[in-house]
Short mmCIF file of the C-alpha atoms (twelve columns), coordinates in Angstrom:
data_MODEL
# 
_entry.id   MODEL 
# 
loop_
_atom_site.group_PDB 
_atom_site.id 
_atom_site.type_symbol 
_atom_site.label_atom_id 
_atom_site.label_alt_id 
_atom_site.label_comp_id 
_atom_site.label_asym_id 
_atom_site.label_seq_id 
_atom_site.Cartn_x 
_atom_site.Cartn_y 
_atom_site.Cartn_z 
_atom_site.pdbx_PDB_model_num 
ATOM 1   C CA . UNK A 1   37.846 -1.995  -9.559  1 
ATOM 2   C CA . UNK A 2   40.357 -1.588  -12.428 1 
ATOM 3   C CA . UNK A 3   37.916 -3.138  -14.904 1 
ATOM 4   C CA . UNK A 4   35.167 -0.783  -13.725 1 
ATOM 5   C CA . UNK A 5   37.416 2.293   -14.020 1 
ATOM 6   C CA . UNK A 6   38.571 1.191   -17.482 1 
ATOM 7   C CA . UNK A 7   34.953 0.831   -18.563 1 
ATOM 8   C CA . UNK A 8   34.090 4.334   -17.342 1 
ATOM 9   C CA . UNK A 9   37.201 5.809   -19.005 1 
ATOM 10  C CA . UNK A 10  36.601 4.134   -22.367 1 
ATOM 11  C CA . UNK A 11  32.909 4.926   -22.528 1 
ATOM 12  C CA . UNK A 12  33.355 8.554   -21.500 1 
ATOM 13  C CA . UNK A 13  36.394 9.144   -23.719 1 
ATOM 14  C CA . UNK A 14  35.695 7.302   -26.953 1 
ATOM 15  C CA . UNK A 15  31.978 6.542   -27.147 1 
ATOM 16  C CA . UNK A 16  29.030 8.577   -28.336 1 
ATOM 17  C CA . UNK A 17  25.438 7.522   -28.803 1 
ATOM 18  C CA . UNK A 18  22.540 8.630   -30.993 1 
ATOM 19  C CA . UNK A 19  19.015 7.283   -31.283 1 
ATOM 20  C CA . UNK A 20  15.880 6.488   -29.319 1 
ATOM 21  C CA . UNK A 21  15.050 4.153   -26.463 1 
ATOM 22  C CA . UNK A 22  14.282 1.174   -28.751 1 
ATOM 23  C CA . UNK A 23  17.063 1.930   -31.237 1 
ATOM 24  C CA . UNK A 24  20.456 3.440   -30.551 1 
ATOM 25  C CA . UNK A 25  23.784 3.547   -32.377 1 
ATOM 26  C CA . UNK A 26  26.824 3.562   -30.136 1 
ATOM 27  C CA . UNK A 27  29.943 4.830   -31.859 1 
ATOM 28  C CA . UNK A 28  33.471 4.008   -30.733 1 
ATOM 29  C CA . UNK A 29  35.872 6.534   -32.231 1 
ATOM 30  C CA . UNK A 30  39.664 6.485   -31.856 1 
ATOM 31  C CA . UNK A 31  41.221 9.858   -32.776 1 
ATOM 32  C CA . UNK A 32  44.683 8.484   -32.034 1 
ATOM 33  C CA . UNK A 33  44.707 5.734   -34.670 1 
ATOM 34  C CA . UNK A 34  43.237 6.838   -37.978 1 
ATOM 35  C CA . UNK A 35  39.970 8.187   -36.509 1 
ATOM 36  C CA . UNK A 36  38.655 4.620   -36.713 1 
ATOM 37  C CA . UNK A 37  34.943 4.059   -36.118 1 
ATOM 38  C CA . UNK A 38  33.266 0.967   -34.701 1 
ATOM 39  C CA . UNK A 39  29.483 0.891   -34.332 1 
ATOM 40  C CA . UNK A 40  27.262 -1.062  -31.982 1 
ATOM 41  C CA . UNK A 41  23.573 -0.999  -32.892 1 
ATOM 42  C CA . UNK A 42  21.307 -1.491  -29.896 1 
ATOM 43  C CA . UNK A 43  17.733 -2.646  -30.433 1 
ATOM 44  C CA . UNK A 44  15.130 -3.356  -27.760 1 
ATOM 45  C CA . UNK A 45  16.625 -6.717  -26.809 1 
ATOM 46  C CA . UNK A 46  19.786 -7.271  -28.876 1 
ATOM 47  C CA . UNK A 47  23.066 -5.806  -30.111 1 
ATOM 48  C CA . UNK A 48  24.668 -5.872  -33.563 1 
ATOM 49  C CA . UNK A 49  28.329 -4.921  -34.014 1 
ATOM 50  C CA . UNK A 50  29.526 -3.314  -37.244 1 
ATOM 51  C CA . UNK A 51  33.290 -3.749  -37.770 1 
ATOM 52  C CA . UNK A 52  35.740 -4.515  -34.964 1 
ATOM 53  C CA . UNK A 53  38.671 -2.105  -35.151 1 
ATOM 54  C CA . UNK A 54  42.407 -2.687  -35.272 1 
ATOM 55  C CA . UNK A 55  43.828 -3.160  -31.794 1 
ATOM 56  C CA . UNK A 56  43.298 -5.223  -28.677 1 
ATOM 57  C CA . UNK A 57  42.134 -2.152  -26.809 1 
ATOM 58  C CA . UNK A 58  39.575 -1.297  -29.517 1 
ATOM 59  C CA . UNK A 59  38.011 -4.735  -29.092 1 
ATOM 60  C CA . UNK A 60  38.293 -4.609  -25.304 1 
ATOM 61  C CA . UNK A 61  36.424 -1.302  -25.303 1 
ATOM 62  C CA . UNK A 62  33.623 -2.950  -27.281 1 
ATOM 63  C CA . UNK A 63  33.581 -5.874  -24.838 1 
ATOM 64  C CA . UNK A 64  33.213 -3.395  -21.990 1 
ATOM 65  C CA . UNK A 65  30.331 -1.618  -23.709 1 
ATOM 66  C CA . UNK A 66  28.552 -4.892  -24.480 1 
ATOM 67  C CA . UNK A 67  28.891 -5.888  -20.820 1 
ATOM 68  C CA . UNK A 68  27.488 -2.557  -19.677 1 
ATOM 69  C CA . UNK A 69  24.437 -2.801  -21.960 1 
ATOM 70  C CA . UNK A 70  23.635 -6.329  -20.750 1 
ATOM 71  C CA . UNK A 71  22.090 -7.528  -24.002 1 
ATOM 72  C CA . UNK A 72  23.181 -10.451 -26.217 1 
ATOM 73  C CA . UNK A 73  25.286 -9.772  -29.299 1 
ATOM 74  C CA . UNK A 74  23.176 -11.097 -32.155 1 
ATOM 75  C CA . UNK A 75  25.709 -10.754 -34.988 1 
ATOM 76  C CA . UNK A 76  28.806 -8.964  -36.248 1 
ATOM 77  C CA . UNK A 77  28.728 -7.291  -39.678 1 
ATOM 78  C CA . UNK A 78  31.855 -6.482  -41.689 1 
ATOM 79  C CA . UNK A 79  31.909 -3.696  -44.270 1 
ATOM 80  C CA . UNK A 80  35.192 -4.640  -45.987 1 
ATOM 81  C CA . UNK A 81  38.450 -6.550  -45.652 1 
ATOM 82  C CA . UNK A 82  40.952 -3.962  -44.404 1 
ATOM 83  C CA . UNK A 83  42.817 -4.944  -41.263 1 
ATOM 84  C CA . UNK A 84  41.833 -1.859  -39.251 1 
ATOM 85  C CA . UNK A 85  38.221 -3.053  -39.421 1 
ATOM 86  C CA . UNK A 86  38.583 -6.787  -38.739 1 
ATOM 87  C CA . UNK A 87  41.711 -7.346  -36.597 1 
ATOM 88  C CA . UNK A 88  39.755 -6.929  -33.359 1 
ATOM 89  C CA . UNK A 89  37.330 -9.748  -34.182 1 
ATOM 90  C CA . UNK A 90  39.296 -12.447 -32.374 1 
ATOM 91  C CA . UNK A 91  39.181 -10.423 -29.129 1 
ATOM 92  C CA . UNK A 92  35.414 -9.831  -29.132 1 
ATOM 93  C CA . UNK A 93  33.994 -12.045 -26.374 1 
ATOM 94  C CA . UNK A 94  31.105 -13.541 -28.312 1 
ATOM 95  C CA . UNK A 95  30.202 -16.522 -30.439 1 
ATOM 96  C CA . UNK A 96  27.906 -14.399 -32.594 1 
ATOM 97  C CA . UNK A 97  28.205 -15.089 -36.330 1 
ATOM 98  C CA . UNK A 98  30.443 -12.750 -38.340 1 
ATOM 99  C CA . UNK A 99  28.638 -11.815 -41.566 1 
ATOM 100 C CA . UNK A 100 30.146 -10.518 -44.772 1 
ATOM 101 C CA . UNK A 101 30.624 -11.332 -48.446 1 
ATOM 102 C CA . UNK A 102 32.754 -13.958 -50.117 1 
ATOM 103 C CA . UNK A 103 34.925 -11.153 -51.520 1 
ATOM 104 C CA . UNK A 104 35.607 -9.723  -48.059 1 
ATOM 105 C CA . UNK A 105 36.529 -13.175 -46.753 1 
ATOM 106 C CA . UNK A 106 38.913 -13.686 -49.684 1 
ATOM 107 C CA . UNK A 107 40.588 -10.298 -49.192 1 
ATOM 108 C CA . UNK A 108 41.231 -11.042 -45.524 1 
ATOM 109 C CA . UNK A 109 42.587 -14.513 -46.262 1 
ATOM 110 C CA . UNK A 110 44.830 -13.380 -49.115 1 
ATOM 111 C CA . UNK A 111 46.078 -10.013 -47.839 1 
ATOM 112 C CA . UNK A 112 46.204 -10.224 -44.045 1 
ATOM 113 C CA . UNK A 113 49.965 -10.870 -43.927 1 
ATOM 114 C CA . UNK A 114 50.629 -8.015  -46.343 1 
ATOM 115 C CA . UNK A 115 48.419 -5.585  -44.423 1 
ATOM 116 C CA . UNK A 116 50.164 -6.519  -41.189 1 
ATOM 117 C CA . UNK A 117 53.567 -5.916  -42.802 1 
ATOM 118 C CA . UNK A 118 52.645 -2.277  -43.448 1 
ATOM 119 C CA . UNK A 119 52.717 -1.568  -39.711 1 
ATOM 120 C CA . UNK A 120 56.415 -0.870  -39.290 1 
ATOM 121 C CA . UNK A 121 56.003 0.898   -35.944 1 
ATOM 122 C CA . UNK A 122 56.681 -1.850  -33.364 1 
ATOM 123 C CA . UNK A 123 54.703 -0.043  -30.673 1 
ATOM 124 C CA . UNK A 124 51.581 -0.017  -32.846 1 
ATOM 125 C CA . UNK A 125 52.038 -3.509  -34.280 1 
ATOM 126 C CA . UNK A 126 52.327 -4.915  -30.739 1 
ATOM 127 C CA . UNK A 127 48.781 -3.677  -30.062 1 
ATOM 128 C CA . UNK A 128 47.280 -5.648  -32.971 1 
ATOM 129 C CA . UNK A 129 45.908 -9.105  -32.095 1 
ATOM 130 C CA . UNK A 130 48.255 -11.896 -33.149 1 
ATOM 131 C CA . UNK A 131 45.336 -14.107 -34.109 1 
ATOM 132 C CA . UNK A 132 43.070 -12.572 -36.726 1 
ATOM 133 C CA . UNK A 133 39.909 -14.051 -38.197 1 
ATOM 134 C CA . UNK A 134 37.393 -13.254 -40.923 1 
ATOM 135 C CA . UNK A 135 33.702 -13.907 -41.578 1 
ATOM 136 C CA . UNK A 136 32.101 -17.093 -40.296 1 
ATOM 137 C CA . UNK A 137 28.953 -16.665 -42.413 1 
ATOM 138 C CA . UNK A 138 29.041 -15.645 -46.071 1 
ATOM 139 C CA . UNK A 139 26.019 -13.657 -47.243 1 
ATOM 140 C CA . UNK A 140 24.891 -12.615 -50.702 1 
ATOM 141 C CA . UNK A 141 23.993 -9.154  -51.943 1 
ATOM 142 C CA . UNK A 142 20.662 -7.934  -50.524 1 
ATOM 143 C CA . UNK A 143 20.827 -10.369 -47.623 1 
ATOM 144 C CA . UNK A 144 18.307 -9.248  -45.014 1 
ATOM 145 C CA . UNK A 145 17.392 -10.007 -41.416 1 
ATOM 146 C CA . UNK A 146 15.177 -8.391  -38.811 1 
ATOM 147 C CA . UNK A 147 15.636 -7.991  -35.055 1 
ATOM 148 C CA . UNK A 148 13.131 -6.308  -32.736 1 
ATOM 149 C CA . UNK A 149 11.488 -4.309  -35.564 1 
ATOM 150 C CA . UNK A 150 14.863 -3.202  -36.952 1 
ATOM 151 C CA . UNK A 151 15.810 -4.449  -40.425 1 
ATOM 152 C CA . UNK A 152 19.382 -4.966  -41.648 1 
ATOM 153 C CA . UNK A 153 20.177 -5.255  -45.380 1 
ATOM 154 C CA . UNK A 154 23.533 -5.885  -47.040 1 
ATOM 155 C CA . UNK A 155 24.448 -4.138  -50.296 1 
ATOM 156 C CA . UNK A 156 27.510 -5.324  -52.156 1 
ATOM 157 C CA . UNK A 157 29.145 -2.509  -54.138 1 
ATOM 158 C CA . UNK A 158 32.043 -4.582  -55.490 1 
ATOM 159 C CA . UNK A 159 35.645 -3.447  -55.742 1 
ATOM 160 C CA . UNK A 160 36.253 0.187   -54.839 1 
ATOM 161 C CA . UNK A 161 38.064 1.519   -51.786 1 
ATOM 162 C CA . UNK A 162 38.736 -2.128  -50.904 1 
ATOM 163 C CA . UNK A 163 38.533 -5.230  -53.069 1 
ATOM 164 C CA . UNK A 164 34.906 -5.733  -52.027 1 
ATOM 165 C CA . UNK A 165 32.916 -2.936  -50.392 1 
ATOM 166 C CA . UNK A 166 29.666 -3.593  -48.551 1 
ATOM 167 C CA . UNK A 167 27.358 -1.141  -46.913 1 
ATOM 168 C CA . UNK A 168 24.748 -2.204  -44.402 1 
ATOM 169 C CA . UNK A 169 21.435 -0.386  -44.540 1 
ATOM 170 C CA . UNK A 170 19.534 -0.352  -41.256 1 
ATOM 171 C CA . UNK A 171 15.891 0.681   -41.107 1 
ATOM 172 C CA . UNK A 172 14.116 1.577   -37.887 1 
ATOM 173 C CA . UNK A 173 10.543 2.769   -38.309 1 
ATOM 174 C CA . UNK A 174 10.883 5.527   -40.936 1 
ATOM 175 C CA . UNK A 175 14.557 6.289   -40.329 1 
ATOM 176 C CA . UNK A 176 17.369 5.075   -42.592 1 
ATOM 177 C CA . UNK A 177 20.965 4.451   -41.534 1 
ATOM 178 C CA . UNK A 178 23.790 3.457   -43.892 1 
ATOM 179 C CA . UNK A 179 26.969 1.947   -42.444 1 
ATOM 180 C CA . UNK A 180 29.264 2.442   -45.421 1 
ATOM 181 C CA . UNK A 181 32.666 1.409   -44.077 1 
ATOM 182 C CA . UNK A 182 35.529 3.009   -45.973 1 
ATOM 183 C CA . UNK A 183 33.434 3.999   -48.949 1 
ATOM 184 C CA . UNK A 184 33.648 7.242   -46.991 1 
ATOM 185 C CA . UNK A 185 36.646 8.421   -44.974 1 
ATOM 186 C CA . UNK A 186 35.107 11.678  -43.831 1 
ATOM 187 C CA . UNK A 187 37.695 14.477  -43.710 1 
ATOM 188 C CA . UNK A 188 40.468 11.868  -43.931 1 
ATOM 189 C CA . UNK A 189 43.080 11.174  -46.556 1 
ATOM 190 C CA . UNK A 190 42.185 8.187   -48.693 1 
ATOM 191 C CA . UNK A 191 43.658 4.706   -48.983 1 
ATOM 192 C CA . UNK A 192 43.850 4.006   -52.731 1 
ATOM 193 C CA . UNK A 193 45.573 0.617   -52.536 1 
ATOM 194 C CA . UNK A 194 42.855 -1.463  -54.215 1 
ATOM 195 C CA . UNK A 195 43.454 -0.054  -57.698 1 
ATOM 196 C CA . UNK A 196 39.744 0.540   -58.310 1 
ATOM 197 C CA . UNK A 197 39.328 4.249   -57.614 1 
ATOM 198 C CA . UNK A 198 36.982 4.795   -60.581 1 
ATOM 199 C CA . UNK A 199 34.714 2.017   -59.316 1 
ATOM 200 C CA . UNK A 200 34.871 3.611   -55.874 1 
ATOM 201 C CA . UNK A 201 33.710 6.918   -57.311 1 
ATOM 202 C CA . UNK A 202 30.897 5.186   -59.228 1 
ATOM 203 C CA . UNK A 203 29.738 3.514   -56.006 1 
ATOM 204 C CA . UNK A 204 29.605 6.890   -54.269 1 
ATOM 205 C CA . UNK A 205 27.620 8.434   -57.130 1 
ATOM 206 C CA . UNK A 206 25.219 5.495   -56.989 1 
ATOM 207 C CA . UNK A 207 24.766 5.940   -53.236 1 
ATOM 208 C CA . UNK A 208 24.202 9.676   -53.625 1 
ATOM 209 C CA . UNK A 209 21.413 8.933   -56.117 1 
ATOM 210 C CA . UNK A 210 19.743 6.002   -54.386 1 
ATOM 211 C CA . UNK A 211 19.935 6.628   -50.638 1 
ATOM 212 C CA . UNK A 212 16.980 8.353   -49.007 1 
ATOM 213 C CA . UNK A 213 17.712 12.108  -48.672 1 
ATOM 214 C CA . UNK A 214 17.565 11.943  -44.870 1 
ATOM 215 C CA . UNK A 215 19.735 8.839   -44.486 1 
ATOM 216 C CA . UNK A 216 22.307 9.073   -41.705 1 
ATOM 217 C CA . UNK A 217 25.677 7.901   -43.025 1 
ATOM 218 C CA . UNK A 218 28.176 6.197   -40.735 1 
ATOM 219 C CA . UNK A 219 31.684 6.219   -42.262 1 
ATOM 220 C CA . UNK A 220 34.550 3.883   -41.413 1 
ATOM 221 C CA . UNK A 221 36.647 6.888   -40.381 1 
ATOM 222 C CA . UNK A 222 35.697 10.426  -39.409 1 
ATOM 223 C CA . UNK A 223 32.453 12.036  -38.366 1 
ATOM 224 C CA . UNK A 224 28.927 10.779  -38.984 1 
ATOM 225 C CA . UNK A 225 27.019 12.853  -41.538 1 
ATOM 226 C CA . UNK A 226 24.427 13.032  -44.259 1 
ATOM 227 C CA . UNK A 227 24.691 12.602  -48.012 1 
ATOM 228 C CA . UNK A 228 26.997 15.617  -48.196 1 
ATOM 229 C CA . UNK A 229 29.898 13.436  -47.037 1 
ATOM 230 C CA . UNK A 230 29.451 11.272  -50.132 1 
ATOM 231 C CA . UNK A 231 29.992 14.346  -52.305 1 
ATOM 232 C CA . UNK A 232 33.024 15.353  -50.243 1 
ATOM 233 C CA . UNK A 233 34.581 11.930  -50.840 1 
ATOM 234 C CA . UNK A 234 33.964 12.178  -54.586 1 
ATOM 235 C CA . UNK A 235 35.648 15.577  -54.637 1 
ATOM 236 C CA . UNK A 236 38.637 14.178  -52.735 1 
ATOM 237 C CA . UNK A 237 39.097 11.351  -55.245 1 
ATOM 238 C CA . UNK A 238 38.825 13.750  -58.183 1 
ATOM 239 C CA . UNK A 239 41.285 16.222  -56.652 1 
ATOM 240 C CA . UNK A 240 43.919 13.608  -55.860 1 
ATOM 241 C CA . UNK A 241 43.757 11.945  -59.256 1 
ATOM 242 C CA . UNK A 242 43.657 15.234  -61.181 1 
ATOM 243 C CA . UNK A 243 46.764 16.444  -59.350 1 
ATOM 244 C CA . UNK A 244 48.691 13.261  -60.125 1 
ATOM 245 C CA . UNK A 245 47.512 13.333  -63.763 1 
ATOM 246 C CA . UNK A 246 48.660 16.941  -64.125 1 
ATOM 247 C CA . UNK A 247 52.137 16.041  -62.891 1 
ATOM 248 C CA . UNK A 248 52.365 12.974  -65.135 1 
ATOM 249 C CA . UNK A 249 51.460 15.042  -68.231 1 
ATOM 250 C CA . UNK A 250 54.640 17.060  -67.758 1 
ATOM 251 C CA . UNK A 251 56.545 13.937  -68.726 1 
ATOM 252 C CA . UNK A 252 58.979 13.936  -65.835 1 
ATOM 253 C CA . UNK A 253 59.747 11.069  -63.512 1 
ATOM 254 C CA . UNK A 254 57.611 11.245  -60.397 1 
ATOM 255 C CA . UNK A 255 60.386 12.214  -57.970 1 
ATOM 256 C CA . UNK A 256 60.572 13.958  -54.625 1 
ATOM 257 C CA . UNK A 257 59.674 17.355  -56.105 1 
ATOM 258 C CA . UNK A 258 56.476 15.991  -57.643 1 
ATOM 259 C CA . UNK A 259 55.641 14.038  -54.486 1 
ATOM 260 C CA . UNK A 260 56.085 17.189  -52.369 1 
ATOM 261 C CA . UNK A 261 53.797 19.133  -54.718 1 
ATOM 262 C CA . UNK A 262 51.107 16.449  -54.404 1 
ATOM 263 C CA . UNK A 263 51.355 16.507  -50.611 1 
ATOM 264 C CA . UNK A 264 51.092 20.317  -50.625 1 
ATOM 265 C CA . UNK A 265 48.003 20.228  -52.829 1 
ATOM 266 C CA . UNK A 266 46.232 17.580  -50.785 1 
ATOM 267 C CA . UNK A 267 47.037 19.203  -47.438 1 
ATOM 268 C CA . UNK A 268 45.663 22.459  -48.852 1 
ATOM 269 C CA . UNK A 269 42.510 20.536  -49.756 1 
ATOM 270 C CA . UNK A 270 42.406 18.893  -46.313 1 
ATOM 271 C CA . UNK A 271 44.447 20.827  -43.727 1 
ATOM 272 C CA . UNK A 272 45.789 19.373  -40.506 1 
ATOM 273 C CA . UNK A 273 46.989 15.893  -39.625 1 
ATOM 274 C CA . UNK A 274 44.366 13.570  -41.093 1 
ATOM 275 C CA . UNK A 275 46.349 10.371  -41.772 1 
ATOM 276 C CA . UNK A 276 48.600 12.372  -44.108 1 
ATOM 277 C CA . UNK A 277 50.927 9.408   -44.637 1 
ATOM 278 C CA . UNK A 278 48.263 7.926   -46.922 1 
ATOM 279 C CA . UNK A 279 48.947 10.629  -49.525 1 
ATOM 280 C CA . UNK A 280 52.281 9.001   -50.326 1 
ATOM 281 C CA . UNK A 281 51.156 5.435   -49.668 1 
ATOM 282 C CA . UNK A 282 48.490 5.687   -52.357 1 
ATOM 283 C CA . UNK A 283 50.654 7.270   -55.043 1 
ATOM 284 C CA . UNK A 284 52.062 4.138   -56.809 1 
ATOM 285 C CA . UNK A 285 48.574 2.685   -57.183 1 
ATOM 286 C CA . UNK A 286 47.115 5.851   -58.699 1 
ATOM 287 C CA . UNK A 287 50.063 6.234   -61.093 1 
ATOM 288 C CA . UNK A 288 49.479 2.654   -62.226 1 
ATOM 289 C CA . UNK A 289 45.727 3.259   -62.639 1 
ATOM 290 C CA . UNK A 290 46.255 6.401   -64.694 1 
ATOM 291 C CA . UNK A 291 48.871 4.752   -66.895 1 
ATOM 292 C CA . UNK A 292 46.312 2.102   -67.872 1 
ATOM 293 C CA . UNK A 293 43.553 4.579   -68.640 1 
ATOM 294 C CA . UNK A 294 45.546 6.892   -70.889 1 
# 
């Protein structure tokens, strides 16, 4: 009975679904932890999971949804190597292959301990699986497979928001769907820790030019949208970096006054509580980037 009630609660509270009878995208969305998105693509006879979330309860919610749909999980696709998108993998009750790039696998292997150390809140860190895994199948750029008349293609964008960003393009009949991971954090403050913000911006410009005009874009955080959310992300990157550059030109040390000004500017740009802690977290990386470009 408890398992049934938990299933009903999770599906009604955190899941939404868009699509048709032979193709649907189920979205798990956690507004309490970074507005994280996890996507489950449902075809006529199979399921494909895209990213796996951060916590045990994220992964358990996906397990519950998979059980309720009563179709086999064909594969799991990773968009990048940040812990809030792969930590749940070890809890997913499936032996389906986990697909991603060599770069994503390397980022997980090299940085997992560091990423875990950033969670200083013991209540949150206790929710993260102790055992964490990465891809079990490495795929190249433009890797493609087809299930039940639905085609999946990988596109490796290189270093950007993470050390290796991938988006998965899914085609069903004449409709296009792009699962872009954290290339877009829609209406969220950005995580600039990779040190490749200019590459990130170039990837977004490339997507804006090359994606079909009616492509549905599924971000790693925030609401699903169209190509307009690519332009919003570009504007966010430009605004953040321009504000930091302006402060650095004044020649002063970047102290509390400058940090407060940056936070004020970015919360004016994006009001409300939208992972605001990332404004400060990202600052050292952007200062270092700008110092090497001037």
